[in-house]
C-alpha positions as CSV (number, residue, x, y, z in Angstrom):
1,X,-58.3,-139.8,-74.1
2,X,-62.0,-140.3,-74.5
3,X,-64.4,-137.3,-74.7
4,X,-65.3,-136.6,-71.1
5,X,-69.0,-136.7,-71.6
6,X,-68.8,-140.1,-73.4
7,X,-66.5,-141.4,-70.7
8,X,-68.9,-140.3,-67.9
9,X,-71.9,-141.9,-69.6
10,X,-70.0,-145.2,-69.8
11,X,-70.1,-145.7,-66.1
12,X,-72.3,-148.6,-65.0
13,X,-73.6,-146.8,-61.8
14,X,-74.6,-143.3,-60.8
15,X,-72.4,-143.6,-57.7
16,X,-69.3,-144.3,-59.8
17,X,-70.1,-141.3,-62.0
18,X,-70.3,-139.0,-58.9
19,X,-67.1,-140.4,-57.6
20,X,-65.3,-139.8,-60.9
21,X,-66.6,-136.2,-61.2
22,X,-65.6,-135.4,-57.7
23,X,-62.2,-137.0,-58.1
24,X,-61.7,-135.1,-61.4
25,X,-62.6,-131.8,-59.7
26,X,-60.3,-132.4,-56.8
27,X,-57.5,-133.4,-59.1
28,X,-57.8,-130.3,-61.2
29,X,-57.8,-128.1,-58.1
30,X,-54.6,-129.8,-56.8
31,X,-52.9,-129.4,-60.2
32,X,-53.7,-125.7,-60.2
33,X,-52.4,-125.3,-56.7
34,X,-49.2,-127.2,-57.6
35,X,-48.8,-125.0,-60.7
36,X,-49.2,-121.8,-58.6
37,X,-46.4,-123.0,-56.3
38,X,-44.2,-123.7,-59.4
39,X,-45.1,-120.6,-61.4
40,X,-42.3,-118.3,-60.3
41,X,-39.7,-121.0,-61.1
42,X,-41.3,-121.8,-64.4
43,X,-41.3,-118.1,-65.3
44,X,-37.6,-117.8,-64.4
45,X,-36.8,-120.8,-66.6
46,X,-38.7,-119.3,-69.5
47,X,-36.9,-115.9,-69.1
48,X,-33.6,-117.8,-68.8
49,X,-34.3,-119.5,-72.1
50,X,-34.8,-116.1,-73.8
51,X,-31.7,-114.7,-72.2
52,X,-29.5,-117.7,-73.1
53,X,-30.6,-117.5,-76.8
54,X,-29.9,-113.8,-76.9
55,X,-26.4,-114.4,-75.5
56,X,-25.8,-117.1,-78.0
57,X,-27.0,-114.9,-80.9
58,X,-24.7,-112.1,-79.8
59,X,-21.6,-114.3,-79.8
60,X,-22.7,-115.9,-83.1
61,X,-23.2,-112.5,-84.8
62,X,-19.9,-111.3,-83.5
63,X,-18.1,-114.3,-85.0
64,X,-19.8,-113.8,-88.3
65,X,-19.7,-110.0,-88.8
66,X,-16.0,-109.5,-89.8
67,X,-16.4,-112.2,-92.5
68,X,-19.5,-110.7,-94.2
69,X,-19.3,-109.1,-97.6
70,X,-17.9,-105.8,-96.4
71,X,-16.4,-107.1,-93.2
72,X,-12.8,-106.3,-92.3
73,X,-11.5,-109.9,-92.7
74,X,-13.5,-110.5,-95.8
75,X,-12.0,-107.4,-97.6
76,X,-8.5,-107.9,-96.2
77,X,-8.0,-111.7,-96.5
78,X,-10.7,-113.0,-98.8
79,X,-12.7,-114.9,-96.2
80,X,-16.5,-114.9,-96.7
81,X,-19.4,-115.9,-94.4
82,X,-21.4,-118.6,-96.3
83,X,-24.3,-119.3,-94.0
84,X,-25.4,-120.2,-90.4
85,X,-26.8,-123.6,-89.4
86,X,-25.0,-125.4,-92.3
87,X,-26.8,-128.8,-91.8
88,X,-30.2,-127.5,-90.8
89,X,-32.1,-129.2,-93.6
90,X,-30.4,-132.5,-92.7
91,X,-32.0,-132.5,-89.2
92,X,-28.8,-133.6,-87.5
93,X,-26.6,-132.1,-84.7
94,X,-25.4,-128.9,-86.2
95,X,-22.7,-126.3,-85.8
96,X,-23.4,-122.5,-86.0
97,X,-21.6,-121.0,-88.9
98,X,-19.6,-121.7,-92.1
99,X,-16.9,-119.5,-93.6
100,X,-14.9,-120.0,-96.8
101,X,-11.6,-118.5,-97.9
102,X,-11.9,-118.6,-101.7
103,X,-9.0,-116.2,-102.3
104,X,-5.5,-117.8,-102.4
105,X,-5.1,-121.1,-100.6
106,X,-8.7,-122.3,-100.0
107,X,-9.8,-122.9,-96.4
108,X,-13.1,-123.8,-94.7
109,X,-13.9,-122.6,-91.1
110,X,-16.8,-124.2,-89.3
111,X,-17.7,-122.7,-85.9
112,X,-19.8,-123.2,-82.8
113,X,-20.9,-120.2,-80.7
114,X,-21.4,-120.3,-76.9
115,X,-23.1,-117.4,-75.2
116,X,-21.9,-118.5,-71.8
117,X,-20.0,-121.5,-70.5
118,X,-20.3,-123.0,-67.0
119,X,-18.4,-126.3,-67.8
120,X,-15.7,-125.8,-70.5
121,X,-15.0,-129.6,-70.8
122,X,-18.7,-130.3,-71.4
123,X,-18.9,-127.5,-74.0
124,X,-15.8,-128.8,-75.8
125,X,-17.1,-132.4,-75.8
126,X,-20.4,-131.2,-77.2
127,X,-18.7,-129.3,-79.9
128,X,-16.6,-132.3,-80.8
129,X,-19.7,-134.4,-81.2
130,X,-21.0,-131.8,-83.7
131,X,-17.6,-131.8,-85.5
132,X,-18.0,-135.6,-86.0
133,X,-21.4,-134.9,-87.7
134,X,-19.8,-132.2,-90.0
135,X,-17.0,-134.6,-90.9
136,X,-19.5,-137.3,-92.0
137,X,-21.4,-134.7,-94.1
138,X,-18.4,-133.0,-95.8
139,X,-19.5,-134.1,-99.2
140,X,-22.9,-132.6,-98.7
141,X,-21.4,-129.3,-97.4
142,X,-18.9,-129.1,-100.3
143,X,-21.5,-129.8,-102.9
144,X,-24.4,-127.6,-101.6
145,X,-22.5,-124.7,-100.1
146,X,-19.0,-124.6,-101.4
147,X,-19.5,-125.2,-105.1
148,X,-18.0,-128.7,-104.9
149,X,-14.6,-127.5,-103.7
150,X,-12.6,-129.9,-101.6
151,X,-10.7,-127.8,-99.0
152,X,-9.2,-128.3,-95.6
153,X,-11.5,-127.8,-92.6
154,X,-10.8,-126.0,-89.4
155,X,-13.1,-125.9,-86.3
156,X,-13.7,-122.9,-84.1
157,X,-15.4,-122.4,-80.7
158,X,-16.6,-118.8,-80.3
159,X,-17.0,-117.7,-76.6
160,X,-17.3,-114.7,-74.4
161,X,-13.9,-113.3,-73.4
162,X,-14.6,-114.1,-69.7
163,X,-14.8,-117.8,-70.7
164,X,-11.8,-117.8,-73.0
165,X,-8.9,-118.6,-70.6
166,X,-10.6,-121.6,-69.0
167,X,-11.9,-122.8,-72.4
168,X,-8.3,-122.7,-73.9
169,X,-6.9,-124.6,-70.9
170,X,-9.6,-127.3,-71.2
171,X,-8.9,-127.6,-74.9
172,X,-5.2,-128.0,-74.2
173,X,-5.9,-130.7,-71.6
174,X,-8.0,-132.6,-74.1
175,X,-5.2,-132.6,-76.7
176,X,-6.1,-129.5,-78.7
177,X,-7.5,-129.6,-82.2
178,X,-10.0,-126.8,-81.6
179,X,-9.5,-123.1,-82.2
180,X,-10.9,-120.5,-79.8
181,X,-12.3,-117.1,-80.8
182,X,-13.5,-114.8,-78.1
183,X,-15.7,-111.7,-78.0
184,X,-14.7,-108.8,-75.7
185,X,-16.8,-105.8,-74.7
186,X,-14.5,-103.5,-72.8
187,X,-13.9,-100.9,-75.6
188,X,-16.6,-101.7,-78.2
189,X,-17.3,-105.2,-79.4
190,X,-14.1,-106.9,-80.6
191,X,-13.3,-110.4,-81.9
192,X,-10.0,-112.0,-81.2
193,X,-8.1,-115.3,-81.5
194,X,-7.3,-116.8,-78.1
195,X,-3.5,-117.5,-78.2
196,X,-2.7,-120.4,-75.9
197,X,0.0,-120.2,-73.3
198,X,2.0,-123.4,-74.1
199,X,5.5,-124.4,-75.1
200,X,4.2,-127.5,-76.8
201,X,4.6,-126.6,-80.5
202,X,2.4,-129.3,-81.8
203,X,-0.4,-128.4,-79.4
204,X,0.0,-124.7,-80.2
205,X,-0.3,-125.4,-83.9
206,X,-3.5,-127.4,-83.5
207,X,-5.3,-124.5,-81.8
208,X,-4.2,-121.9,-84.3
209,X,-5.2,-121.3,-87.9
210,X,-3.1,-122.7,-90.7
211,X,-3.3,-119.2,-92.3
212,X,-0.9,-117.1,-90.2
213,X,-2.3,-113.9,-91.7
214,X,-5.6,-114.7,-90.2
215,X,-4.0,-115.5,-86.8
216,X,-2.4,-112.0,-86.9
217,X,-5.5,-110.3,-88.1
218,X,-7.7,-111.8,-85.4
219,X,-6.8,-109.3,-82.7
220,X,-9.5,-107.0,-81.5
221,X,-11.3,-106.9,-84.8
222,X,-14.3,-104.5,-84.8
223,X,-17.4,-106.6,-84.9
224,X,-21.2,-106.4,-84.2
225,X,-23.7,-108.5,-82.3
226,X,-26.7,-107.3,-84.4
227,X,-26.1,-108.5,-87.9
228,X,-28.9,-111.0,-88.0
229,X,-32.1,-110.8,-85.9
230,X,-32.4,-114.6,-85.6
231,X,-31.1,-117.9,-87.1
232,X,-32.9,-121.0,-88.2
233,X,-32.2,-122.7,-84.9
234,X,-33.0,-119.7,-82.7
235,X,-35.5,-119.7,-79.9
236,X,-39.1,-119.1,-81.0
237,X,-39.3,-115.9,-79.0
238,X,-36.2,-114.5,-80.9
239,X,-38.0,-115.1,-84.2
240,X,-41.1,-113.3,-82.9
241,X,-39.0,-110.2,-82.4
242,X,-39.4,-109.7,-86.2
243,X,-43.0,-108.6,-85.4
244,X,-41.7,-105.6,-83.4
245,X,-39.5,-104.6,-86.4
246,X,-42.2,-104.8,-89.0
247,X,-43.6,-101.5,-87.8
248,X,-40.8,-99.7,-89.7
249,X,-42.2,-98.0,-92.8
250,X,-45.8,-99.1,-92.2
251,X,-48.9,-97.2,-91.2
252,X,-49.1,-95.7,-87.7
253,X,-51.9,-98.0,-86.8
254,X,-49.4,-100.9,-86.6
255,X,-50.9,-102.9,-89.5
256,X,-48.8,-104.9,-92.0
257,X,-48.8,-107.6,-94.5
258,X,-47.4,-111.1,-94.9
259,X,-44.9,-109.7,-97.4
260,X,-43.7,-107.0,-94.9
261,X,-42.7,-109.8,-92.5
262,X,-41.2,-111.9,-95.3
263,X,-39.0,-109.1,-96.4
264,X,-37.4,-108.9,-92.9
265,X,-37.0,-112.7,-92.8
266,X,-35.2,-112.6,-96.1
267,X,-32.8,-110.0,-94.7
268,X,-32.0,-112.1,-91.7
269,X,-31.8,-115.4,-93.6
270,X,-30.3,-114.3,-96.9
271,X,-28.7,-117.7,-97.5
272,X,-31.9,-119.7,-97.2
273,X,-34.1,-121.0,-100.1
274,X,-37.5,-119.3,-100.7
275,X,-39.6,-122.3,-99.5
276,X,-38.0,-122.1,-96.0
277,X,-38.3,-118.3,-96.0
278,X,-42.1,-118.7,-96.6
279,X,-42.3,-121.4,-93.9
280,X,-40.4,-119.3,-91.3
281,X,-42.6,-116.2,-92.1
282,X,-45.8,-118.2,-91.8
283,X,-44.7,-119.8,-88.5
284,X,-43.8,-116.4,-87.0
285,X,-47.2,-114.9,-88.0
286,X,-49.1,-118.0,-86.8
287,X,-47.3,-117.9,-83.4
288,X,-47.9,-114.2,-83.1
289,X,-51.6,-114.8,-83.5
290,X,-51.6,-117.7,-81.0
291,X,-50.0,-115.6,-78.3
292,X,-52.4,-112.7,-79.3
293,X,-49.7,-110.2,-80.1
294,X,-51.1,-109.8,-83.6
295,X,-54.5,-110.4,-85.2
296,X,-55.6,-110.8,-88.7
297,X,-57.9,-108.2,-90.2
298,X,-60.7,-108.7,-92.7
299,X,-58.7,-107.2,-95.6
300,X,-55.9,-109.8,-95.1
301,X,-53.5,-107.5,-93.3
302,X,-52.3,-108.0,-89.7
303,X,-52.4,-105.7,-86.8
304,X,-50.1,-105.5,-83.7
305,X,-52.3,-105.5,-80.5
306,X,-50.5,-103.0,-78.3
307,X,-50.9,-99.5,-76.9
308,X,-47.2,-98.9,-77.6
309,X,-45.5,-97.6,-80.7
310,X,-41.9,-97.5,-79.6
311,X,-39.6,-100.6,-79.9
312,X,-39.0,-101.1,-76.2
313,X,-42.7,-100.9,-75.4
314,X,-43.6,-103.4,-78.2
315,X,-40.9,-105.8,-77.1
316,X,-42.1,-105.6,-73.5
317,X,-45.7,-106.4,-74.7
318,X,-44.4,-109.3,-76.8
319,X,-42.4,-110.8,-74.0
320,X,-45.4,-110.5,-71.6
321,X,-47.7,-112.2,-74.0
322,X,-45.1,-114.9,-74.8
323,X,-44.7,-115.7,-71.1
324,X,-48.5,-115.8,-70.5
325,X,-48.9,-118.1,-73.5
326,X,-46.2,-120.5,-72.3
327,X,-47.4,-120.5,-68.7
328,X,-51.0,-121.2,-69.7
329,X,-49.8,-124.1,-71.9
330,X,-47.9,-125.5,-69.0
331,X,-50.9,-125.2,-66.7
332,X,-53.1,-126.8,-69.3
333,X,-50.6,-129.7,-69.6
334,X,-50.5,-130.2,-65.9
335,X,-54.4,-130.2,-65.7
336,X,-54.7,-132.6,-68.6
337,X,-52.2,-135.0,-67.0
338,X,-54.1,-134.8,-63.7
339,X,-57.4,-135.7,-65.6
340,X,-55.6,-138.6,-67.5
341,X,-54.5,-140.0,-64.1
342,X,-58.1,-139.9,-62.8
343,X,-59.4,-141.5,-66.0
344,X,-56.9,-144.3,-65.8
345,X,-57.8,-144.9,-62.1
346,X,-61.5,-145.0,-62.9
347,X,-61.0,-147.2,-65.9
348,X,-59.8,-149.9,-63.5
349,X,-62.7,-149.2,-61.1
350,X,-65.2,-149.5,-64.0
351,X,-63.7,-152.9,-65.0
352,X,-63.9,-154.2,-61.4
353,X,-67.6,-153.3,-61.3
354,X,-68.3,-155.0,-64.6
355,X,-66.4,-158.1,-63.4
356,X,-68.4,-158.2,-60.1
357,X,-71.6,-157.9,-62.1
358,X,-70.6,-160.8,-64.3
359,X,-69.8,-163.1,-61.4
360,X,-73.0,-162.1,-59.5
361,X,-75.1,-163.0,-62.5
């Protein structure tokens, strides 16, 4: 869009200039009123996005934890968590986690986590689309993450226990071929294999692991939802939470360095190359500055802008600033679109005036 001043000066008559400025003013006012009517719903959607990502992160962490270096299933059966977001750098549809059994008969498990499921059939279809992508990139996965090993692949859908029964039924109706893990919360956080209720031996086999020891072991395994603060494909707000953690071990005035943030990013993304670590760290700091949760000091350090010192208070401030930032951006987008509409309308009017002048002369 042209600079507004330049655009206004391009009008052939003063009357047309006045019409434009009045139309622009009225259009901006209407856009702001419309935004005000929509603001509550917009805020709800933003908060839903944060909640949905948190629920996804919890299920994903719970699926991963028993397979980490000192996890129950890693120590007992030799399975090992390799990484999350295994095709992130390929910029394609991606699944959530990659596990390898290097001890004994080799086995690869690739999994997708779902924080909540409203339509099991849709969730299964979406997962199967991602499985197709993994299948076409097996050589890449084998070479870059598994040391070149060629091993059988199994695919898992990790869900909340409340969704497991309907998910299993839907997988059965769709012919099987997908294993269900579920996370329960009734007596601590536990990970289990969903055992299907079917007499069809072939179907039953297709929704269970080839390793019967793993099938037996996956019953109310102690797990955790807090292994990793965020993942490469996490919501931006989830990544910003790192800024509420960086206060640990730093000065009481809430100042910190780039390296302080980077150290936490390394902890939460231990499987990622240094270049991506640096990029993620810089993105978190830059976004923190944009939403005015942190500011850069003259000595190169950063400072959290908050009256709070406790974790809950800092997170509350962060969420408030994130929501304000997002709502302002949406308001600005609506206002700019309103202005663009007026400009387009007056571009046509301007052309008509030039055309009339041409004919009259």
